[in-house]
N, C-alpha and C positions, 0 to 999 in steps of 0.2 A: 337516358340510362344506358349503361354498357350492355352489350349483347350477352356477355357471360358474367355471372356474379363474381365480383372481385374479392380478394382476401383482405379483410380489414383487421388491423391490430390496434387495439386501444391501449396506449402505454400510460401506466399510472405509477409515478414515483412515490415511494412510501418511506416515511421515517417516523417510527413509533406511532403507528396508526392502528393499533389493535382495537381501539374503541370504535372505529368507523368501518373497518374492513368488511364486517358482516353485512351491514346495510349497503355499503358501496357495491360489493360483489352481487348482492341480490338484485339491486336496481340495474346494474350493468348486464347481468344475465337476462333479465326480462327484456331489456332493450335489444341486445344482440339476438336473442331468440326470435323476437318480432321481425327484425331486419332479415334474418335468415329465412323465416317462413314466408316473407313477402318476396323473396328472391332478389333482394337488393345487395346482399353480400353472400359470400361463399360460406359453406358450413365448416371450412378450414380456418375461419376467422377466430381470433383469440383475444382475450383480455390479458395483457402482459403486465403483471405487477413487478416493480423493481424495488427490492429492499435495499435502502441506502444505509446499510450498517445499523439497523435498528437495535435498540437495547431491550425492547419488550418482546412480546410474542408475535410480532408481525410476520416473521418468516414461517413460524409454525402454522399460523393461520393460512398463509399462502399455500403451503404444502398440503394442508388439509383440504383446501378448496380444489386443488388440482386432483387429489385422490378421489374426490366425489364427483368431479366434473372436468372433463378434458378441455372445456372451453377456457379454463384458466391456466395460464402459464406463469412462470416466475423466473426472475433473475436476482441473484443475491450478490451484492458487492462485498468485497473482502473487508471493507471498513467504510465509515461515513465519509463521503466525498462531496456532499452538498447537492442541493436540488438540481442545479443545472447539469452537473456531471451525471447524476443518476438518470435524469431525463435523456441525456445524450446516449447513455449506455443502453437504455431501452429502445431508443430509436434506431441505433446502429444494429442491435440484435434483431429487430423487426425488419430491417432493411432488406435482407435476403429472402424473406418469407412472405412479406405483405405487399400487396399492390398499392395500398394506401394506409396511412397511420393517422390516428387522432390521439393527441396527448392531452391529459387532463389531470387535475389534482385528485387526491383520494378523499378529500374532506366533504365532497358532495356540494360544494359551493358553485361549481360549474353545472349549468343546466344540461342534464343528459338528453333531454328532448331536442336540444339544438343539434345533435348528431345528424338527425334527418336532414336539416337544412345544410349542414356541411356536405353531406353526400349529394344533395341536389346541386350545389355549386360545383362539386367535383365532376358530376355527370355533364355539367355544362362546359367542362374543359379547364376548370381551374386546377392548378397544381398545388396551390397553397390557399387555405381559407383560415382567416383570423377570427377567433371568437372575441367580440368586444362587448364590454358591459354597456348596457343601454342606460344605466343610471347608477349613481353613487348615493342615492337617498338613504340607504341603510347604513352607510358609513358615518362615523363621528365627524364633526366639523374639522377636527385636527387631521384625521386621516384623509379627508377630501382635500384639505388645503395642501398637505404635504405631497399627495399624489399629483395634484395639478402643478405644484412647484417642480416635482421630479420630471414630468413630461416636458414642461416648458423649458426647463434648464437643459435637458438633454438635447432638445431641438435647437436651442440657442447655441450649443456647442457643436452643432453640425451632425448630430446622430439622427439617422432616419429611423423613427420609431412611431408606432401607432398608439394613440391615446387610449388608455383604459383596456389595453390588451395585455394579458399575462402570458400564460403558456397553454391556453386552450386553443388548439389549432389543428387543422388537417394538413398533412404533407404527403404528397405522392411519392412513389418510389423514385421517380426521376429526380425530384427535388431533394430527396434524401441522399441520392448518389452525389449530387452536387455539394450538399452540406458536408459529406464525408471528406471532401477535398480540403476543408478548412482544418488546418493542423494546429492552430494555436492552443496553448494550454489554458489561458484565461478566457473562458468562453462566456458570452452573453447572448443567449439564443434569440432573444427578442430582436437584437440588432442583426445577428448573423442571418437569420431566416429572411429578414427584410432585404438583405443584400443579394439574395439568390436571383431575383429578377424575373421569375416565372410569372405566368398569368395568375392573378390572385383576386380575392374578393373578401368581403367582410360579412359575418353573421352577427347580428346583435342579439343579446340574450340578457335575461334578468339574473343577476348573481344572487345566490341564496346565502342564508346564514350557515355557518359551519355546523354540521350535524352533531358532532361530539368532539371532545378533546380540545386541545389548545392549539393556537396558531404556531406554526414552525418558523414564522417570520416576525419576531419582535422588532422593535424599533432599531436596535443595534444591528441586526442582520439586514434590515431594509436599507440602512445607511451604507453598510458595507457593499451590498448588492448594487446600489445606485452608483457608488464610487467605482466599483469594478466596471460597470457599464460605461461610465464616462471615460475612464482611462483606457479601456479596450478599443474605443472607437474615435477618440478625439485627442489631438495634441494642443487644443486651444488653451487648456489651463496653463501650460508652459508659456505659451505666447502671451497670455494675460499677465503672467508674472513679469515678463519683459516690459510690457506696457506700463504696469504699475511702477516698476523700477524706474522707468524713464520719467514718468510723471512726478515721482518723488524727487528725482534728480532736478527737474525743472523747478519744483517748489523750493527745494533747498537752495538752488542758484538764485532764485528770486529773493529768498529770505536773506542770503548773504549780501546781495546788492542793497537791500533795504537796510540791513544793519550797518553797512559802510556809510551810506548816506546819512543815517541817523547819527553815526559817530562824528561825521564831518560837521553836522549841524549842532553838535553838542547835546543831543538828546538821548544818548545811550545810557542805559541803566542795567545794573546787574540783575539778571533774571534767572534764578535757579529753577523756577517752575517751567519756563519755556525750554530750558536745557533738558530738564528731566523728561518732559513730554516728548521732545524730539528723539531722545535716546530710546525711550520705550517704543515709540511709533516705528522708528527705523528698525529696531531689533525685532519687532513683531513681523514686519514685512520680510526681513531676512529669514527668520525662522519658517514662516509660511512658504517662502520660495524654496528653501532647502527641502521642506517636507514634500512639496509637490514634485520637485525634480526627483527626490528620493523614491517617491511612489512609482514613477515611471522606470527608474533604474531597477527597482524591485521586480516590476513586471518583466523587464528584459532578462533579469536573472532567472526567473522561473521559466521563461520561454526557452532560453538557450540550453537549459538542462534537459528540456523535452521529456520530462517524466510522464508516465501514462496518466491520463485524466481519471481513469478508474481501472480497477482490476476485478473481474468477475470470478467469484468463488464457486457458484453453483448455477446450473440451469435446471429448469423443470418444464418439460413439455414444449421445448423450442427446437426439437430435432438436433440438439447439440449434445455432446457428451459432457459429463460432469468432470 
């Protein structure tokens, strides 16, 4: 344990979370109060809620929490920028004030009691601690299968990622300073944090059911998130297109030789079906290749414009001016 209690900021991105914020704030207050009374963290520690352009009463609730207890701080983004950007906004806001941060979702699926284990690892000298699900038994078979496919596919493409780790993690100020040096617009924090290279460890925890409300990551968003992660960290899909194109070329060459030989032997027959299938097959390959290359060009387009990843509209209790 550190000689002097250090300042902990728990960063919680929120998007339309009015149904859970009351319970989430209550449980986090109990946990933070216990840690402060034990002398594990400073009384300057905060719970920092980040409103990612919510359309419900999320920001009003955050403001009310701060009015009743200065333990709670808030950051309001000018518009919805997505979970990863909202999380980054919170981390960068906390960077100047906290010795250590812990990020977690607002839906209470992350086990709050695992925070103690995170801090144990931090006291042992870890700069980054990853919260990893100990089991997926509560998930549907479809979700378990797609999750395993995601992690295996990411690893196949050369992306360094930890299985069953989302965004429940501890990051020290030193690691956050290093993270702030990454300037890309298309961010995938699960991959970026792993690249920092500081001493790290894993804490396993049991993931709970969502307390209330609906998941903010339906299948469509999950697929988009997975594709963003792949294109942000690997160029292998483009190389795969080249390999597929070469294999199709070899197949076509072999088929041409076969057709010539059959013509010499007098066995040639008019075959509309084979021609039809060939055209559709090659057209599909071409369209897929153009799409993959176009996706990377689109990423380059957004990167070179270098637009801000988020714009903060308001601060509450973060020692900043509005």
